[in-house]
C-alpha positions in Angstrom: 158.9 129.2 136.8 160.0 129.4 133.2 158.5 132.0 130.9 156.6 130.5 128.3 158.0 130.8 124.7 154.5 131.9 123.4 154.9 129.6 120.3 155.0 126.1 119.3 158.2 125.3 121.7 155.7 125.8 124.9 155.5 121.9 124.4 158.5 121.3 126.6 157.1 123.2 129.2 154.5 120.5 129.7 156.0 117.3 128.8 158.9 117.2 131.2 160.5 113.7 131.3 162.1 112.4 128.5 164.1 109.3 127.1 167.7 109.8 125.9 169.1 107.2 123.2 172.9 107.1 122.7 173.3 104.5 119.9 175.8 104.0 117.1 178.9 101.7 116.1 180.1 101.7 119.8 177.3 99.4 120.8 179.2 96.7 119.1 182.4 96.5 121.5 180.0 97.7 124.3 182.6 99.6 126.3 182.1 103.2 125.8 180.5 105.6 123.6 183.8 107.5 123.0 185.8 104.1 122.8 187.8 105.4 119.5 188.9 108.4 121.8 189.2 106.9 125.4 191.1 103.9 124.0 193.2 105.6 121.3 191.7 103.2 118.8 193.1 104.2 115.3 190.3 105.8 113.1 190.9 103.2 110.3 190.5 100.2 113.2 187.3 101.8 114.3 185.7 102.4 110.8 185.6 98.4 110.4 182.7 98.3 112.9 180.5 99.4 110.3 180.5 96.1 108.6 179.3 94.9 111.8 176.5 97.0 112.4 173.1 94.9 111.7 170.7 95.8 114.4 168.1 93.1 113.0 165.9 93.5 116.1 165.4 97.4 116.2 161.7 98.1 116.9 161.0 101.9 117.6 157.5 101.0 119.0 159.2 98.5 121.6 161.3 101.6 122.6 158.7 104.0 122.6 156.4 101.6 124.5 159.1 101.2 127.5 159.3 104.9 127.5 155.7 105.5 128.2 156.0 102.4 130.6 158.6 104.6 132.4 156.2 108.0 132.2 158.1 109.7 129.5 156.6 111.8 127.2 159.5 112.6 124.6 162.8 111.3 122.9 166.1 112.4 122.2 168.5 110.2 120.1 172.1 110.5 119.0 171.8 111.2 115.3 175.9 111.5 115.0 178.0 111.0 118.2 182.0 112.4 118.6 182.8 109.3 116.2 181.2 110.7 113.3 178.9 108.0 112.3 175.5 108.7 111.1 172.3 107.2 112.2 170.4 108.5 109.1 170.6 108.6 105.2 172.8 111.4 104.6 174.1 112.4 101.4 177.1 114.4 103.2 179.1 111.4 103.9 179.5 107.8 103.2 180.0 107.0 107.0 176.1 106.2 107.7 173.9 103.5 108.5 173.0 103.1 104.7 176.5 101.6 104.3 176.1 99.0 106.7 174.7 95.2 106.7 171.4 96.7 108.1 170.9 99.4 105.1 168.2 101.0 106.7 167.6 104.5 107.8 167.1 104.4 111.6 165.9 108.0 111.8 163.1 107.8 109.6 162.2 104.5 111.1 162.1 106.3 114.5 160.5 109.4 113.1 157.6 107.5 111.6 156.7 105.9 114.7 157.1 108.8 116.9 154.7 110.7 114.5 152.1 108.0 114.4 152.3 108.1 118.2 152.1 111.7 118.9 155.4 111.4 120.5 157.7 114.4 120.2 161.4 113.6 118.7 164.6 115.6 119.5 167.8 115.1 117.8 171.3 115.0 119.5 174.3 116.2 117.1 177.9 116.3 118.2 180.0 119.3 116.8 183.1 117.3 117.4 183.8 114.7 114.9 186.8 112.4 114.9 186.0 111.0 111.3 185.8 114.1 109.2 188.9 114.9 107.5 188.0 118.9 108.2 187.4 118.9 111.5 190.2 120.8 113.3 191.1 118.6 115.9 193.2 120.3 118.5 193.6 118.2 121.4 190.6 120.3 123.1 188.0 118.4 125.3 186.8 115.3 123.4 189.1 116.0 120.5 191.8 113.8 119.0 195.2 114.8 119.8 195.9 116.0 116.3 194.8 115.6 112.6 195.4 112.1 111.3 197.1 111.4 108.2 195.1 112.6 105.1 193.1 115.4 107.1 193.0 118.7 106.0 191.5 120.8 109.0 189.3 123.7 107.8 186.6 125.1 110.0 184.8 126.6 106.8 184.5 123.5 105.1 183.5 121.5 108.2 180.7 124.2 109.0 179.5 123.9 105.5 179.2 120.1 106.1 177.8 120.6 109.6 175.2 123.0 108.0 174.3 120.6 105.3 173.5 117.9 107.8 171.4 120.1 110.0 169.5 121.0 107.0 169.0 117.3 106.1 167.9 116.4 109.8 165.3 119.3 109.9 163.6 118.6 106.3 163.6 115.1 105.8 162.0 113.7 108.8 158.7 115.5 109.7 158.3 117.9 112.7 161.3 117.9 114.8 160.9 118.9 118.6 164.5 119.6 119.8 167.9 120.1 118.6 170.3 118.8 121.2 174.0 120.1 120.6 177.0 118.6 122.0 180.8 119.6 122.4 181.1 123.0 120.6 184.6 122.8 121.9 185.7 125.2 119.3 184.1 128.0 121.3 182.7 129.5 117.9 179.6 131.6 118.0 177.3 131.7 115.3 173.5 132.1 116.0 172.6 131.6 112.2 172.9 128.1 112.6 170.1 128.0 115.2 168.5 130.6 113.1 168.3 128.2 110.5 166.9 125.1 112.8 164.2 127.5 114.0 163.0 128.6 110.3 162.8 125.0 109.6 161.3 123.5 112.8 159.5 126.1 114.8 158.4 123.8 117.7 162.1 122.7 118.1 163.6 124.0 121.8 167.6 124.2 121.2 170.0 123.4 124.0 172.9 125.8 125.2 176.0 123.6 123.8 175.8 124.7 120.3 176.7 128.2 118.7 174.6 130.4 121.0 173.0 130.5 124.4 170.0 128.2 123.1 166.6 127.8 124.7 167.5 125.8 127.7 170.4 124.7 130.0 171.8 121.1 130.1 173.3 120.0 133.8 174.7 116.7 133.3 174.9 113.7 135.6 176.0 114.7 139.2 178.6 116.9 137.7 176.5 120.1 138.3 176.0 120.3 142.1 172.4 121.3 142.0 171.5 120.4 145.9 171.2 123.8 147.2 169.4 125.0 144.7 165.6 125.7 145.2 164.6 126.5 141.8 166.2 126.9 138.1 166.5 130.5 137.2 166.3 129.6 133.5 164.6 126.9 131.3 166.6 123.9 132.2 166.6 120.0 131.4 169.0 117.8 133.4 170.2 114.6 132.0 171.6 111.2 133.3 172.3 108.0 132.3 170.8 104.8 133.8 174.7 103.7 134.1 177.6 105.3 135.6 180.4 104.4 133.3 178.7 104.8 129.9 176.1 106.4 127.9 176.1 104.0 125.1 175.6 100.3 126.0 178.3 98.9 128.3 178.4 95.0 128.9 179.7 95.5 132.5 177.8 98.5 133.3 177.5 99.9 137.0 173.8 100.9 137.2 172.8 103.2 139.6 170.3 102.4 142.5 166.4 102.9 141.6 166.4 105.5 144.4 169.3 107.5 143.0 167.8 108.1 139.8 164.4 108.8 141.2 166.0 111.3 143.4 167.8 112.8 140.5 164.5 112.9 138.5 162.5 114.3 141.6 165.1 116.9 142.3 165.1 118.5 138.8 161.5 118.4 138.3 160.5 119.7 141.6 162.8 122.8 141.2 160.8 123.4 137.6 163.2 121.8 135.0 162.9 119.0 132.8 164.7 115.4 132.8 166.5 113.2 130.3 167.1 109.8 131.3 169.5 107.8 129.2 169.7 104.2 127.9 172.1 103.0 125.5 170.6 100.3 123.4 172.5 96.8 122.3 174.2 96.2 118.9 171.1 94.2 118.0 168.6 97.3 118.7 167.0 96.1 121.9 167.4 97.7 125.4 169.6 96.1 128.2 167.3 93.8 130.1 168.9 95.6 133.4 167.9 99.0 131.9 164.3 97.8 131.1 163.8 96.7 134.8 165.2 100.1 135.9 162.7 101.9 133.6 159.9 99.7 134.7 160.5 100.2 138.5 160.9 104.1 137.8 157.7 104.1 136.1 155.9 102.6 138.6 157.0 105.1 141.0 156.6 108.2 138.8 153.2 107.3 137.5 152.3 107.4 141.3 153.5 110.6 142.2 153.8 112.7 138.8 150.9 115.0 139.7 153.2 116.7 141.8 155.0 118.3 138.8 152.5 118.9 136.1 150.8 122.2 136.5 152.9 122.6 139.7 155.5 125.5 140.5 158.6 125.4 142.7 157.8 126.5 146.6 160.7 125.2 148.3 161.8 128.7 149.0 158.8 128.9 151.1 159.8 126.3 153.7 162.8 126.5 156.3 163.2 122.8 155.9 166.1 122.0 153.3 165.4 118.5 153.8 162.4 118.2 151.5 161.5 120.0 148.4 158.0 121.4 147.8 155.9 122.1 144.8 152.3 123.8 144.8 149.2 124.1 142.6 147.0 126.8 144.1 146.0 125.5 147.5 147.8 122.1 147.2 151.4 121.6 148.4 153.4 118.2 147.3 156.2 117.7 150.1 159.1 115.6 148.2 161.5 113.7 150.4 164.1 113.6 147.8 167.1 113.2 150.5 167.2 110.1 152.4 164.9 111.0 155.4 166.6 111.0 158.8 163.3 110.4 160.8 159.9 109.6 160.3 158.7 113.2 160.4 158.7 116.3 158.5 158.6 119.8 159.9 157.1 122.2 157.6 157.6 125.4 159.0 156.2 128.3 158.7 153.2 126.6 157.8 150.6 127.1 160.7 147.7 126.0 158.7 146.1 122.7 159.1 145.5 120.9 155.9 141.9 119.2 154.8 143.6 115.9 153.7 147.0 114.6 153.8 148.0 111.9 151.3 151.0 109.6 150.5 150.9 109.7 146.7 153.2 106.4 146.7 150.7 104.2 148.3 147.3 106.2 148.4 147.3 106.2 152.2 146.4 109.1 154.6 149.4 110.7 156.5 148.9 111.7 160.1 150.0 115.2 160.9 149.6 117.9 163.7 150.3 121.5 164.5 153.1 121.5 167.0 155.0 123.3 169.6 158.4 121.3 169.6 161.2 121.4 171.8 163.5 122.2 169.0 161.7 125.2 167.9 162.6 126.9 171.4 166.3 126.6 170.4 165.7 128.8 167.2 163.2 131.3 169.3 166.0 131.7 171.9 164.2 129.6 174.6 161.0 132.0 174.4 157.7 130.8 174.5 156.1 130.1 171.1 152.6 131.3 170.9 150.0 128.7 169.9 149.4 130.4 166.7 152.8 129.7 165.8 152.6 126.0 166.2 153.8 124.5 162.9 152.9 121.8 160.8 154.4 118.4 161.5 153.8 115.2 158.9 153.8 112.1 161.6 154.7 108.5 161.3 155.8 108.5 157.7 156.7 104.9 156.4 160.3 106.0 155.8 161.9 102.6 156.2 159.2 100.7 154.4 159.7 103.2 151.3 163.7 103.4 151.7 164.0 102.5 148.2 161.8 105.1 146.8 161.0 108.8 146.8 158.1 109.6 148.9 155.9 112.5 148.2 153.0 113.8 150.1 150.0 115.7 148.9 148.6 118.3 151.1 145.1 120.0 150.4 144.5 123.3 152.4 141.1 125.1 151.9 143.1 128.7 151.9 146.6 129.6 151.2 148.8 127.6 153.8 151.4 130.6 153.7 149.1 133.0 154.6 148.9 134.0 158.4 
Protein backbone atom coordinates (compact mmCIF):
# COMPACT_ATOMS: atom_id res chain seq x y z
CA UNK A 1 0.00 0.00 0.00
CA UNK A 2 1.27 3.53 -0.77
CA UNK A 3 2.57 5.39 2.25
CA UNK A 4 0.50 8.48 3.13
CA UNK A 5 2.19 11.82 2.60
CA UNK A 6 1.00 13.01 6.00
CA UNK A 7 -0.10 16.34 4.52
CA UNK A 8 -2.78 17.86 2.26
CA UNK A 9 -1.76 15.61 -0.63
CA UNK A 10 -3.35 12.62 1.09
CA UNK A 11 -6.61 13.40 -0.74
CA UNK A 12 -5.05 11.44 -3.63
CA UNK A 13 -5.10 8.23 -1.57
CA UNK A 14 -8.86 8.45 -1.03
CA UNK A 15 -10.17 9.77 -4.37
CA UNK A 16 -8.99 7.10 -6.74
CA UNK A 17 -10.83 7.60 -10.06
CA UNK A 18 -10.57 10.78 -12.12
CA UNK A 19 -11.63 12.33 -15.43
CA UNK A 20 -8.87 13.40 -17.83
CA UNK A 21 -9.75 16.13 -20.36
CA UNK A 22 -7.70 16.84 -23.51
CA UNK A 23 -9.08 19.97 -25.12
CA UNK A 24 -7.71 22.72 -27.31
CA UNK A 25 -7.54 24.01 -30.89
CA UNK A 26 -7.13 20.44 -32.12
CA UNK A 27 -10.80 19.78 -31.37
CA UNK A 28 -11.65 21.84 -34.46
CA UNK A 29 -10.06 19.61 -37.14
CA UNK A 30 -10.94 16.68 -34.84
CA UNK A 31 -8.19 14.34 -36.02
CA UNK A 32 -5.61 14.14 -33.21
CA UNK A 33 -4.34 16.37 -30.41
CA UNK A 34 -0.89 16.23 -32.02
CA UNK A 35 -2.05 17.07 -35.53
CA UNK A 36 0.42 19.93 -35.95
CA UNK A 37 3.31 17.48 -35.44
CA UNK A 38 1.96 14.20 -36.79
CA UNK A 39 0.55 15.72 -39.98
CA UNK A 40 3.44 18.20 -40.42
CA UNK A 41 1.13 21.21 -40.38
CA UNK A 42 3.13 24.47 -40.64
CA UNK A 43 2.89 26.55 -37.49
CA UNK A 44 1.45 29.54 -39.35
CA UNK A 45 -1.31 27.33 -40.79
CA UNK A 46 -2.13 25.67 -37.47
CA UNK A 47 -2.28 29.02 -35.65
CA UNK A 48 -5.24 30.07 -37.81
CA UNK A 49 -7.41 27.61 -35.86
CA UNK A 50 -7.43 30.18 -33.06
CA UNK A 51 -9.82 32.34 -35.11
CA UNK A 52 -12.34 29.45 -35.13
CA UNK A 53 -12.22 28.50 -31.44
CA UNK A 54 -15.63 29.40 -29.99
CA UNK A 55 -16.97 26.68 -27.66
CA UNK A 56 -20.31 28.38 -26.97
CA UNK A 57 -21.78 25.20 -25.42
CA UNK A 58 -19.03 24.72 -22.85
CA UNK A 59 -20.64 24.09 -19.46
CA UNK A 60 -18.23 22.98 -16.73
CA UNK A 61 -21.10 21.74 -14.56
CA UNK A 62 -22.19 19.40 -17.36
CA UNK A 63 -18.68 17.92 -17.40
CA UNK A 64 -18.72 17.48 -13.63
CA UNK A 65 -22.21 15.98 -13.71
CA UNK A 66 -20.95 13.37 -16.17
CA UNK A 67 -17.83 12.70 -14.13
CA UNK A 68 -19.87 12.11 -10.99
CA UNK A 69 -22.27 9.90 -12.93
CA UNK A 70 -19.27 7.75 -13.86
CA UNK A 71 -18.08 7.54 -10.24
CA UNK A 72 -15.15 9.92 -10.79
CA UNK A 73 -13.98 12.19 -7.98
CA UNK A 74 -11.42 14.55 -9.50
CA UNK A 75 -10.55 16.11 -12.86
CA UNK A 76 -7.35 16.89 -14.77
CA UNK A 77 -7.40 19.23 -17.80
CA UNK A 78 -4.81 20.15 -20.43
CA UNK A 79 -4.02 23.80 -19.71
CA UNK A 80 -1.38 23.76 -22.49
CA UNK A 81 -0.68 20.81 -24.77
CA UNK A 82 2.30 20.38 -27.10
CA UNK A 83 0.88 22.93 -29.58
CA UNK A 84 1.43 25.68 -27.00
CA UNK A 85 -2.14 27.02 -27.01
CA UNK A 86 -3.24 28.06 -23.50
CA UNK A 87 -6.75 27.59 -22.10
CA UNK A 88 -6.32 30.36 -19.55
CA UNK A 89 -5.87 34.14 -19.49
CA UNK A 90 -2.09 34.27 -19.46
CA UNK A 91 0.06 37.37 -19.66
CA UNK A 92 3.00 35.35 -21.00
CA UNK A 93 1.74 34.84 -24.58
CA UNK A 94 -1.03 36.01 -26.92
CA UNK A 95 -1.56 32.42 -27.97
CA UNK A 96 -4.40 31.84 -25.53
CA UNK A 97 -8.14 31.49 -25.25
CA UNK A 98 -8.69 35.20 -24.59
CA UNK A 99 -7.54 35.91 -28.16
CA UNK A 100 -10.23 33.72 -29.71
CA UNK A 101 -13.87 34.45 -30.61
CA UNK A 102 -14.80 32.81 -27.30
CA UNK A 103 -12.73 35.28 -25.30
CA UNK A 104 -13.36 33.76 -21.87
CA UNK A 105 -10.97 32.12 -19.41
CA UNK A 106 -11.92 28.44 -19.64
CA UNK A 107 -9.74 27.43 -16.71
CA UNK A 108 -11.33 30.09 -14.50
CA UNK A 109 -14.81 28.83 -15.36
CA UNK A 110 -13.84 25.23 -14.67
CA UNK A 111 -11.97 26.06 -11.45
CA UNK A 112 -14.95 27.98 -10.10
CA UNK A 113 -17.29 25.05 -10.77
CA UNK A 114 -14.86 22.55 -9.22
CA UNK A 115 -14.39 24.63 -6.07
CA UNK A 116 -18.09 25.29 -5.72
CA UNK A 117 -18.76 21.54 -5.86
CA UNK A 118 -15.72 20.39 -3.86
CA UNK A 119 -14.31 18.55 -6.88
CA UNK A 120 -10.47 18.46 -6.89
CA UNK A 121 -8.89 20.03 -9.98
CA UNK A 122 -5.51 19.00 -11.43
CA UNK A 123 -3.66 20.74 -14.23
CA UNK A 124 -1.85 19.12 -17.18
CA UNK A 125 1.05 21.08 -18.67
CA UNK A 126 3.28 20.11 -21.61
CA UNK A 127 6.97 20.95 -21.40
CA UNK A 128 7.30 20.50 -25.17
CA UNK A 129 5.98 23.59 -26.97
CA UNK A 130 5.63 23.79 -30.77
CA UNK A 131 4.69 27.47 -30.69
CA UNK A 132 7.13 29.24 -28.39
CA UNK A 133 10.20 30.52 -30.32
CA UNK A 134 12.60 29.77 -27.45
CA UNK A 135 11.69 26.10 -27.00
CA UNK A 136 14.70 24.03 -28.21
CA UNK A 137 13.10 21.69 -30.75
CA UNK A 138 15.71 19.05 -31.69
CA UNK A 139 13.69 16.20 -33.21
CA UNK A 140 13.50 14.39 -29.87
CA UNK A 141 10.26 12.57 -29.08
CA UNK A 142 7.28 14.83 -29.80
CA UNK A 143 9.46 17.76 -30.86
CA UNK A 144 9.49 19.59 -34.20
CA UNK A 145 12.23 18.45 -36.59
CA UNK A 146 14.05 21.76 -36.19
CA UNK A 147 13.43 25.37 -35.15
CA UNK A 148 11.14 27.22 -37.53
CA UNK A 149 12.04 30.54 -39.19
CA UNK A 150 12.19 33.28 -36.55
CA UNK A 151 12.80 30.89 -33.65
CA UNK A 152 15.65 31.53 -31.22
CA UNK A 153 16.10 28.35 -29.14
CA UNK A 154 17.15 29.22 -25.62
CA UNK A 155 16.37 26.91 -22.71
CA UNK A 156 16.97 29.62 -20.12
CA UNK A 157 14.47 31.95 -21.78
CA UNK A 158 11.95 29.14 -22.23
CA UNK A 159 12.39 28.11 -18.60
CA UNK A 160 11.55 31.66 -17.52
CA UNK A 161 8.40 31.48 -19.64
CA UNK A 162 7.47 28.07 -18.22
CA UNK A 163 8.03 29.15 -14.60
CA UNK A 164 5.95 32.30 -15.16
CA UNK A 165 3.10 30.15 -16.50
CA UNK A 166 3.39 27.73 -13.59
CA UNK A 167 3.19 30.67 -11.18
CA UNK A 168 0.05 31.96 -12.90
CA UNK A 169 -1.60 28.54 -12.80
CA UNK A 170 -0.77 28.11 -9.12
CA UNK A 171 -1.87 31.58 -7.92
CA UNK A 172 -4.90 32.63 -9.96
CA UNK A 173 -7.31 29.69 -9.74
CA UNK A 174 -7.78 28.86 -6.09
CA UNK A 175 -6.73 25.54 -4.66
CA UNK A 176 -5.13 23.17 -7.16
CA UNK A 177 -4.87 19.48 -6.30
CA UNK A 178 -2.38 18.25 -8.87
CA UNK A 179 0.16 19.20 -11.52
CA UNK A 180 0.47 16.72 -14.39
CA UNK A 181 3.63 17.34 -16.39
CA UNK A 182 4.09 15.82 -19.83
CA UNK A 183 7.02 15.39 -22.23
CA UNK A 184 10.09 16.70 -20.50
CA UNK A 185 12.11 15.15 -23.31
CA UNK A 186 15.01 17.51 -22.59
CA UNK A 187 16.00 15.29 -19.68
CA UNK A 188 16.70 18.39 -17.60
CA UNK A 189 16.44 17.84 -13.84
CA UNK A 190 15.34 20.92 -11.94
CA UNK A 191 13.60 20.17 -8.60
CA UNK A 192 13.17 23.89 -7.92
CA UNK A 193 10.21 23.99 -10.32
CA UNK A 194 8.26 21.34 -8.39
CA UNK A 195 9.36 23.03 -5.17
CA UNK A 196 7.68 26.20 -6.44
CA UNK A 197 4.43 24.31 -7.10
CA UNK A 198 4.50 22.76 -3.64
CA UNK A 199 5.14 26.11 -1.96
CA UNK A 200 2.16 27.66 -3.74
CA UNK A 201 -0.19 24.65 -3.74
CA UNK A 202 0.48 22.29 -0.78
CA UNK A 203 -2.37 19.93 -1.74
CA UNK A 204 -1.04 19.36 -5.27
CA UNK A 205 0.35 15.93 -6.12
CA UNK A 206 2.92 16.06 -8.92
CA UNK A 207 3.59 13.32 -11.45
CA UNK A 208 6.91 11.91 -12.64
CA UNK A 209 7.05 13.42 -16.14
CA UNK A 210 8.45 16.80 -15.13
CA UNK A 211 11.78 17.88 -13.71
CA UNK A 212 12.18 15.32 -10.91
CA UNK A 213 10.70 11.99 -9.82
CA UNK A 214 7.53 13.65 -8.50
CA UNK A 215 4.99 11.98 -6.23
CA UNK A 216 3.57 9.26 -8.48
CA UNK A 217 4.14 7.18 -11.61
CA UNK A 218 2.05 7.40 -14.78
CA UNK A 219 1.70 4.19 -16.85
CA UNK A 220 -0.16 5.10 -20.04
CA UNK A 221 -2.75 3.19 -22.07
CA UNK A 222 -1.63 -0.41 -22.49
CA UNK A 223 1.96 0.49 -23.35
CA UNK A 224 3.17 -0.52 -19.90
CA UNK A 225 2.58 -4.24 -19.37
CA UNK A 226 1.07 -4.37 -15.89
CA UNK A 227 -0.65 -7.73 -16.27
CA UNK A 228 1.72 -9.73 -14.10
CA UNK A 229 2.08 -7.03 -11.45
CA UNK A 230 0.07 -7.81 -8.31
CA UNK A 231 0.48 -4.45 -6.54
CA UNK A 232 2.13 -1.14 -7.35
CA UNK A 233 5.37 -0.52 -5.50
CA UNK A 234 5.00 3.27 -5.56
CA UNK A 235 2.05 5.65 -5.77
CA UNK A 236 0.67 5.26 -9.29
CA UNK A 237 -1.99 6.80 -11.49
CA UNK A 238 -2.66 4.88 -14.69
CA UNK A 239 -4.22 6.76 -17.61
CA UNK A 240 -6.22 5.73 -20.63
CA UNK A 241 -8.55 7.37 -23.15
CA UNK A 242 -11.98 6.11 -24.20
CA UNK A 243 -10.71 5.90 -27.80
CA UNK A 244 -7.63 4.19 -29.24
CA UNK A 245 -6.48 6.76 -31.78
CA UNK A 246 -6.61 10.10 -30.00
CA UNK A 247 -6.79 11.79 -26.60
CA UNK A 248 -8.39 14.88 -28.13
CA UNK A 249 -11.77 14.66 -29.87
CA UNK A 250 -11.64 12.59 -33.07
CA UNK A 251 -14.59 12.41 -35.47
CA UNK A 252 -13.99 8.82 -36.58
CA UNK A 253 -12.66 7.44 -33.30
CA UNK A 254 -12.16 3.75 -32.58
CA UNK A 255 -13.68 3.47 -29.12
CA UNK A 256 -12.61 0.74 -26.71
CA UNK A 257 -15.16 -1.80 -25.55
CA UNK A 258 -16.78 -1.20 -22.19
CA UNK A 259 -15.22 -4.35 -20.77
CA UNK A 260 -11.72 -3.42 -21.87
CA UNK A 261 -12.00 -0.11 -20.03
CA UNK A 262 -13.60 -1.73 -16.98
CA UNK A 263 -10.79 -4.28 -16.81
CA UNK A 264 -8.23 -1.48 -17.15
CA UNK A 265 -9.81 0.53 -14.33
CA UNK A 266 -10.24 -2.56 -12.17
CA UNK A 267 -6.68 -3.73 -12.75
CA UNK A 268 -5.16 -0.42 -11.68
CA UNK A 269 -7.36 0.18 -8.65
CA UNK A 270 -7.15 -3.41 -7.40
CA UNK A 271 -3.36 -3.08 -7.41
CA UNK A 272 -3.51 0.01 -5.21
CA UNK A 273 -3.33 2.70 -7.91
CA UNK A 274 -5.42 5.59 -9.13
CA UNK A 275 -6.91 5.89 -12.61
CA UNK A 276 -7.50 8.77 -15.05
CA UNK A 277 -9.91 8.05 -17.90
CA UNK A 278 -9.78 10.61 -20.70
CA UNK A 279 -12.45 12.17 -22.91
CA UNK A 280 -11.77 14.79 -25.59
CA UNK A 281 -14.58 17.38 -25.75
CA UNK A 282 -15.78 18.56 -29.15
CA UNK A 283 -15.03 22.03 -30.49
CA UNK A 284 -18.32 23.40 -29.12
CA UNK A 285 -17.39 22.30 -25.57
CA UNK A 286 -19.71 19.31 -25.26
CA UNK A 287 -18.65 15.71 -24.68
CA UNK A 288 -19.07 13.30 -27.63
CA UNK A 289 -22.22 11.19 -27.51
CA UNK A 290 -20.29 7.93 -27.78
CA UNK A 291 -17.99 8.91 -24.91
CA UNK A 292 -20.94 9.89 -22.74
CA UNK A 293 -22.50 6.48 -23.32
CA UNK A 294 -19.27 4.77 -22.29
CA UNK A 295 -19.02 6.84 -19.12
CA UNK A 296 -22.64 6.14 -18.22
CA UNK A 297 -22.24 2.38 -18.62
CA UNK A 298 -18.91 2.45 -16.83
CA UNK A 299 -20.57 4.37 -14.02
CA UNK A 300 -23.30 1.76 -13.62
CA UNK A 301 -20.61 -0.90 -13.20
CA UNK A 302 -18.31 1.17 -11.00
CA UNK A 303 -20.99 2.35 -8.58
CA UNK A 304 -21.97 -1.27 -7.93
CA UNK A 305 -18.45 -2.55 -7.22
CA UNK A 306 -16.51 0.49 -5.95
CA UNK A 307 -16.56 -0.69 -2.33
CA UNK A 308 -13.98 -3.27 -3.43
CA UNK A 309 -11.40 -0.49 -3.87
CA UNK A 310 -12.00 2.16 -1.23
CA UNK A 311 -10.39 1.46 2.11
CA UNK A 312 -9.02 -1.79 0.69
CA UNK A 313 -5.50 -3.05 0.16
CA UNK A 314 -4.13 -5.24 -2.65
CA UNK A 315 -4.07 -8.91 -1.61
CA UNK A 316 -3.54 -10.78 -4.89
CA UNK A 317 -0.15 -12.05 -3.73
CA UNK A 318 -1.95 -14.20 -1.14
CA UNK A 319 -3.63 -16.27 -3.87
CA UNK A 320 -2.22 -18.91 -6.22
CA UNK A 321 -4.84 -18.11 -8.86
CA UNK A 322 -3.45 -15.53 -11.30
CA UNK A 323 -6.69 -15.31 -13.25
CA UNK A 324 -8.20 -12.99 -10.66
CA UNK A 325 -7.15 -10.05 -8.51
CA UNK A 326 -7.89 -9.76 -4.79
CA UNK A 327 -8.44 -6.80 -2.49
CA UNK A 328 -9.24 -6.94 1.21
CA UNK A 329 -10.60 -4.87 4.04
CA UNK A 330 -10.16 -6.65 7.35
CA UNK A 331 -11.89 -10.02 7.13
CA UNK A 332 -13.68 -9.12 3.88
CA UNK A 333 -12.19 -10.14 0.54
CA UNK A 334 -13.11 -8.96 -2.95
CA UNK A 335 -12.46 -11.24 -5.92
CA UNK A 336 -12.04 -9.33 -9.20
CA UNK A 337 -12.53 -11.27 -12.43
CA UNK A 338 -10.66 -8.63 -14.42
CA UNK A 339 -9.54 -11.14 -17.05
CA UNK A 340 -12.11 -12.86 -19.24
CA UNK A 341 -13.18 -15.91 -17.20
CA UNK A 342 -12.46 -19.31 -18.73
CA UNK A 343 -15.05 -21.13 -16.62
CA UNK A 344 -17.94 -20.56 -14.22
CA UNK A 345 -15.87 -21.24 -11.11
CA UNK A 346 -13.00 -19.54 -9.32
CA UNK A 347 -10.60 -21.51 -7.16
CA UNK A 348 -9.19 -19.51 -4.24
CA UNK A 349 -6.36 -21.63 -2.93
CA UNK A 350 -4.84 -21.48 -0.37
CA UNK A 351 -8.04 -20.30 1.40
CA UNK A 352 -9.52 -23.19 3.41
CA UNK A 353 -11.92 -21.08 5.50
CA UNK A 354 -15.66 -20.97 4.79
CA UNK A 355 -17.16 -17.51 4.25
CA UNK A 356 -20.24 -16.42 6.15
CA UNK A 357 -21.57 -14.74 3.02
CA UNK A 358 -20.64 -14.54 -0.67
CA UNK A 359 -22.21 -11.83 -2.84
CA UNK A 360 -21.83 -10.81 -6.47
CA UNK A 361 -21.57 -7.03 -6.18
CA UNK A 362 -22.69 -6.44 -9.78
CA UNK A 363 -26.15 -7.85 -9.08
CA UNK A 364 -26.41 -8.21 -5.31
CA UNK A 365 -27.13 -11.93 -5.75
CA UNK A 366 -25.59 -14.65 -3.53
CA UNK A 367 -22.75 -16.75 -4.90
CA UNK A 368 -22.55 -20.51 -4.40
CA UNK A 369 -19.36 -21.88 -2.88
CA UNK A 370 -17.84 -25.02 -1.42
CA UNK A 371 -14.63 -26.28 0.16
CA UNK A 372 -13.36 -28.86 -2.30
CA UNK A 373 -10.82 -31.53 -3.05
CA UNK A 374 -10.53 -31.18 -6.85
CA UNK A 375 -8.87 -33.67 -9.21
CA UNK A 376 -6.57 -30.96 -10.60
CA UNK A 377 -5.25 -30.26 -7.11
CA UNK A 378 -3.81 -33.77 -6.95
CA UNK A 379 -1.61 -32.95 -9.93
CA UNK A 380 0.16 -30.21 -7.97
CA UNK A 381 0.30 -32.56 -4.97
CA UNK A 382 2.02 -35.24 -7.02
CA UNK A 383 -1.04 -37.47 -6.89
CA UNK A 384 -0.96 -37.66 -3.12
CA UNK A 385 -4.11 -37.70 -1.01
CA UNK A 386 -5.08 -34.18 0.05
CA UNK A 387 -6.30 -34.05 3.66
CA UNK A 388 -9.74 -32.55 4.28
CA UNK A 389 -8.33 -29.58 6.16
CA UNK A 390 -6.68 -28.52 2.89
CA UNK A 391 -9.81 -28.48 0.77
CA UNK A 392 -9.83 -25.06 -0.87
CA UNK A 393 -12.55 -22.48 -1.32
CA UNK A 394 -14.28 -22.64 -4.70
CA UNK A 395 -16.82 -20.12 -6.03
CA UNK A 396 -19.31 -21.95 -8.24
CA UNK A 397 -21.90 -21.31 -10.95
CA UNK A 398 -20.87 -17.70 -11.52
CA UNK A 399 -22.97 -16.00 -14.25
CA UNK A 400 -19.90 -15.24 -16.34
CA UNK A 401 -21.72 -15.64 -19.67
CA UNK A 402 -24.51 -13.34 -18.57
CA UNK A 403 -21.93 -10.78 -17.36
CA UNK A 404 -19.50 -11.22 -20.25
CA UNK A 405 -19.56 -7.49 -20.99
CA UNK A 406 -18.43 -6.35 -17.53
CA UNK A 407 -15.92 -7.22 -14.82
CA UNK A 408 -17.62 -9.27 -12.08
CA UNK A 409 -16.54 -8.71 -8.47
CA UNK A 410 -17.45 -11.06 -5.60
CA UNK A 411 -17.48 -9.98 -1.94
CA UNK A 412 -16.56 -12.67 0.58
CA UNK A 413 -17.21 -12.07 4.28
CA UNK A 414 -15.43 -14.12 6.95
CA UNK A 415 -15.60 -14.32 10.75
CA UNK A 416 -11.83 -14.62 11.02
CA UNK A 417 -8.74 -14.06 8.92
CA UNK A 418 -9.36 -16.20 5.80
CA UNK A 419 -5.63 -16.78 5.38
CA UNK A 420 -5.10 -18.19 8.85
CA UNK A 421 -4.81 -21.98 9.04
